[in-house]
C-alpha positions as semicolon CSV with decimal commas, in nm:
position;residue;x (nm);y (nm);z (nm)
1;M;10,236;9,834;-1,391
2;K;10,460;10,142;-1,519
3;T;10,467;10,248;-1,909
4;I;10,857;10,358;-2,021
5;L;10,851;10,485;-2,404
6;V;11,189;10,400;-2,586
7;V;11,302;10,650;-2,831
8;D;11,587;10,511;-3,089
9;D;11,618;10,479;-3,434
10;E;11,836;10,143;-3,399
11;K;11,630;9,835;-3,394
12;S;11,897;9,646;-3,227
13;V;11,892;9,854;-2,902
14;R;11,504;9,873;-2,895
15;D;11,480;9,517;-2,913
16;S;11,763;9,503;-2,621
17;L;11,577;9,739;-2,403
18;K;11,252;9,550;-2,480
19;M;11,392;9,203;-2,359
20;V;11,576;9,358;-2,035
21;L;11,255;9,606;-1,975
22;E;10,978;9,338;-2,009
23;F;11,178;9,090;-1,820
24;E;11,186;9,350;-1,526
25;S;10,768;9,374;-1,571
26;Y;10,772;9,737;-1,735
27;E;10,489;9,779;-2,038
28;V;10,726;9,898;-2,306
29;L;10,603;10,141;-2,626
30;F;10,846;10,231;-2,904
31;A;10,895;10,476;-3,146
32;E;11,177;10,517;-3,401
33;S;11,202;10,904;-3,433
34;G;11,103;11,204;-3,210
35;Q;10,786;11,292;-3,463
36;E;10,677;10,914;-3,380
37;A;10,775;10,985;-3,008
38;L;10,553;11,287;-2,993
39;R;10,265;11,076;-3,124
40;V;10,266;10,787;-2,891
41;L;10,294;11,052;-2,618
42;A;9,986;11,204;-2,766
43;Q;9,775;10,915;-2,728
44;S;9,953;10,711;-2,433
45;P;10,018;10,837;-2,106
46;V;10,385;10,687;-1,987
47;D;10,580;10,703;-1,655
48;L;10,942;10,731;-1,831
49;V;11,081;10,832;-2,176
50;M;11,424;10,681;-2,297
51;L;11,553;10,895;-2,546
52;D;11,857;10,854;-2,774
53;V;12,063;11,181;-2,818
54;K;12,166;11,144;-3,163
55;M;11,876;11,061;-3,440
56;A;11,796;11,188;-3,795
57;G;11,558;11,510;-3,767
58;M;11,430;11,559;-3,401
59;D;11,700;11,412;-3,149
60;G;11,648;11,370;-2,833
61;L;11,755;11,704;-2,651
């Protein structure tokens, strides 16, 4: 199973992507910030990262 990390500071976006991606049989991990995403990546291998471009602190760019 492929794993996708979704990084977005909006819960509604994370929830929507979770529903769609899990329906398509992906394992989905989440982070609310760039810093949290780095911690997740240090612990778990992922196949794809979906980043929000505009977030407080560390953005998706």
